[in-house]
C-alpha positions in Angstrom: 122.6 -198.2 238.9 123.9 -196.4 242.1 121.2 -198.1 244.1 122.9 -201.4 243.3 126.6 -200.2 243.6 126.0 -197.9 246.7 128.0 -195.1 245.0 127.2 -191.6 246.3 129.3 -189.1 244.4 127.5 -185.9 245.6 128.9 -184.7 248.9 127.4 -181.8 251.0 130.1 -180.1 252.9 127.6 -178.3 255.2 125.7 -181.3 256.6 128.3 -184.0 255.9 125.9 -186.3 253.9 126.5 -187.9 250.5 123.9 -188.5 247.8 123.5 -190.8 244.9 121.4 -188.3 243.0 122.2 -184.7 242.0 118.6 -183.8 242.6 118.8 -184.9 246.3 122.0 -182.9 246.6 120.3 -179.8 245.2 117.4 -180.3 247.6 119.9 -180.4 250.5 121.5 -177.2 249.4 118.1 -175.5 249.0 117.1 -176.6 252.5 120.3 -175.0 253.8 119.5 -171.7 252.1 116.1 -171.9 253.7 117.4 -172.7 257.1 119.9 -169.8 257.0 117.3 -167.2 255.7 116.0 -164.8 258.3 112.5 -165.6 259.6 109.6 -163.1 259.2 108.0 -161.7 262.2 104.4 -162.9 262.3 102.4 -160.1 260.8 99.6 -162.1 259.2 101.8 -162.8 256.2 103.0 -166.3 255.1 106.3 -167.0 257.0 108.0 -169.5 254.6 109.3 -168.2 251.3 110.7 -170.1 248.4 114.1 -168.5 247.5 113.8 -169.8 243.9 110.4 -168.3 242.9 109.4 -166.2 245.9 106.2 -168.2 246.5 105.1 -168.1 250.2 103.7 -170.8 252.5 102.0 -170.9 255.9 103.8 -174.1 256.9 107.4 -175.3 256.6 106.6 -178.7 255.3 104.5 -177.1 252.5 107.6 -175.2 251.4 109.8 -178.3 251.6 107.3 -180.2 249.4 107.2 -177.2 246.9 111.0 -177.1 246.7 110.9 -180.6 245.0 109.2 -178.9 242.0 112.5 -177.0 241.4 114.9 -179.9 242.2 112.9 -182.7 240.6 113.4 -184.8 243.8 110.9 -187.7 244.1 111.9 -189.4 247.4 108.8 -191.6 247.8 108.6 -194.8 245.7 105.8 -197.3 245.1 106.1 -200.6 247.0 104.8 -202.5 243.9 106.5 -200.8 241.0 109.4 -198.4 240.3 107.3 -195.2 240.0 108.5 -192.4 242.3 106.6 -189.4 243.7 107.4 -186.0 245.2 105.0 -186.4 248.1 103.8 -189.3 250.2 100.1 -188.8 249.6 100.5 -189.2 245.9 102.4 -192.4 246.5 99.7 -193.8 248.8 97.0 -192.9 246.2 99.0 -194.5 243.4 99.5 -197.8 245.5 95.7 -198.2 245.7 95.7 -198.9 242.0 97.7 -202.0 242.9 95.8 -203.0 246.0 92.3 -202.1 244.8 91.7 -200.2 248.1 89.0 -197.5 248.0 88.7 -195.9 251.4 86.5 -192.9 250.4 82.8 -193.9 250.5 80.1 -191.6 249.3 76.9 -192.4 251.2 74.6 -190.6 248.8 75.6 -192.4 245.5 77.0 -195.6 247.1 80.4 -195.4 245.3 83.8 -195.8 246.8 86.9 -194.0 245.6 90.7 -194.5 245.8 91.4 -190.8 245.7 90.1 -188.0 248.0 89.9 -185.8 245.0 87.5 -188.1 243.2 85.4 -188.3 246.4 85.3 -184.4 246.6 84.3 -184.2 242.9 81.4 -186.6 243.7 80.3 -184.4 246.6 80.4 -181.3 244.4 78.3 -183.0 241.7 75.7 -183.9 244.5 75.6 -180.2 245.6 75.1 -179.2 241.9 72.3 -181.7 241.3 70.4 -180.6 244.5 70.8 -176.8 243.7 67.7 -175.1 242.3 67.8 -174.4 238.6 67.5 -170.9 237.2 64.4 -170.4 235.2 65.2 -169.3 231.7 63.5 -166.0 231.1 65.9 -164.7 228.4 64.6 -164.0 224.9 67.7 -165.8 223.5 68.0 -169.1 225.4 71.4 -169.9 224.0 72.9 -166.9 225.8 71.5 -168.0 229.3 74.0 -169.6 231.7 72.0 -171.9 234.0 74.7 -174.0 235.6 76.5 -172.5 238.6 79.7 -173.7 240.2 79.1 -174.0 243.9 82.8 -173.3 244.7 83.5 -170.1 242.8 79.9 -169.1 241.5 81.1 -169.2 237.8 78.2 -169.8 235.4 78.0 -172.2 232.4 75.5 -172.8 229.6 75.9 -176.6 229.7 76.2 -179.2 232.4 79.2 -180.8 230.8 81.1 -177.5 230.8 80.4 -177.2 234.6 81.6 -180.7 235.2 84.8 -180.1 233.3 85.3 -176.8 235.3 84.8 -178.4 238.7 87.9 -180.5 238.0 90.0 -177.4 238.5 88.8 -177.3 242.2 88.9 -181.1 242.9 92.2 -181.8 241.0 90.5 -184.8 239.3 92.2 -186.0 236.1 90.2 -189.0 234.9 91.7 -189.3 231.5 95.1 -191.0 231.3 97.6 -191.6 228.4 98.0 -195.3 227.8 101.6 -194.8 226.6 103.1 -192.8 229.5 100.5 -192.7 232.2 100.1 -188.9 232.3 96.6 -187.8 233.3 94.4 -185.0 232.1 91.1 -183.2 233.0 89.7 -183.5 229.5 89.7 -186.3 226.9 90.5 -183.9 224.1 93.7 -182.8 225.9 94.7 -186.4 226.5 94.0 -187.2 222.8 96.2 -184.2 221.6 98.9 -185.4 224.0 98.9 -189.0 222.6 99.7 -187.6 219.2 103.0 -186.3 220.6 103.9 -190.0 221.0 102.4 -191.2 217.7 103.4 -188.3 215.6 99.9 -188.0 214.1 99.0 -184.6 212.8 95.4 -184.8 211.5 94.7 -181.1 211.2 95.7 -179.6 207.9 96.0 -175.8 207.3 94.7 -175.2 203.7 96.4 -171.8 203.6 100.0 -172.8 204.4 99.9 -176.6 204.0 101.2 -177.3 207.5 99.7 -180.1 209.7 99.1 -179.9 213.4 98.4 -182.5 216.2 96.1 -180.1 218.0 93.0 -178.3 216.6 93.8 -175.2 218.6 97.1 -174.8 216.8 95.3 -175.1 213.5 92.9 -172.4 214.5 95.7 -170.1 215.5 97.5 -170.7 212.2 94.3 -170.0 210.3 93.5 -166.8 212.2 97.1 -165.5 211.8 97.0 -166.2 208.0 93.7 -164.4 207.6 94.9 -161.4 209.5 98.2 -161.0 207.8 98.2 -159.1 204.5 99.4 -161.0 201.4 101.8 -158.6 199.9 104.3 -160.9 198.0 103.2 -161.8 194.5 104.3 -164.6 192.2 104.7 -163.2 188.7 104.5 -166.8 187.2 101.1 -168.0 188.6 99.7 -164.9 190.3 99.6 -166.5 193.8 100.1 -164.2 196.8 102.2 -164.9 200.0 102.5 -163.4 203.4 106.3 -163.3 203.5 109.1 -163.0 201.0 110.6 -166.3 202.3 107.2 -168.1 201.5 107.3 -166.5 198.0 111.0 -167.7 197.4 110.1 -171.2 198.6 107.2 -171.2 196.1 109.4 -169.9 193.3 111.7 -172.9 193.7 108.7 -175.1 192.7 108.4 -173.2 189.4 112.3 -173.3 188.8 112.3 -177.1 189.5 109.5 -177.6 187.1 111.3 -175.6 184.4 114.5 -177.6 184.9 112.6 -180.8 184.8 110.8 -179.9 181.5 114.1 -178.6 180.0 115.9 -181.9 180.8 112.9 -183.8 179.4 113.0 -181.8 176.2 116.7 -182.4 175.8 116.3 -186.1 176.2 113.5 -186.1 173.6 115.7 -184.1 171.2 118.7 -186.4 171.6 116.4 -189.5 171.1 114.9 -188.0 168.0 118.4 -187.2 166.5 119.5 -190.8 167.3 116.5 -192.2 165.4 117.3 -190.0 162.4 120.9 -191.3 162.1 119.8 -195.0 162.6 
């Protein structure tokens, strides 16, 4: 709204500027703290330090870009839609979705890419494809890791595992949520995220009856239930429980059933007496 009204209620006394957004005001204050902080003598260490989390940087503009993580400032906006970004390179990459521009060309596979990260990923796949394969001499072939990451030398049993891993190095996130636009490195992570929007919880724990949106959470629940000793015993049906609270909740089921049956019996008795006197 303040973009329309021109209102700027946040005033910085040090620099004399006013801001429409509290995030921009916070960013200005953090820049002031940075400017007034003593500089390190060049001893091979990184000279620019974030006063919020102590992370260090080689260059000043890297620190300024990092500070936006803490302030939430996103000063770069798309020319075609209202989406905003914390750095200009992300804005430029995003705008190529509107323009269709793909400036990064891979001569080996003939594909063009809008993002430099996707281009890097393609190059890494080429290096992997051309690398010599390790001959499997292990007695147990399942244990042999034949796929090696050319960036960090980590080994994997399956090519698909290596491809997923390489996205850590390239930053590629090819799977996007069709509801909010958030991107992910794996389709399984994307699918679990979508369930946050839909409320779907397809994974049922047979031990406790809870449902989960993510299979990992179900596994954690199952493992914790198996490892915990069941020391609380229901004297009515003989079932065991991990905690006294679980037992008490369960006992309410029996009590509710008893009340229900008692009320039912009373109704039948009254009805029977009424029939006698008719």
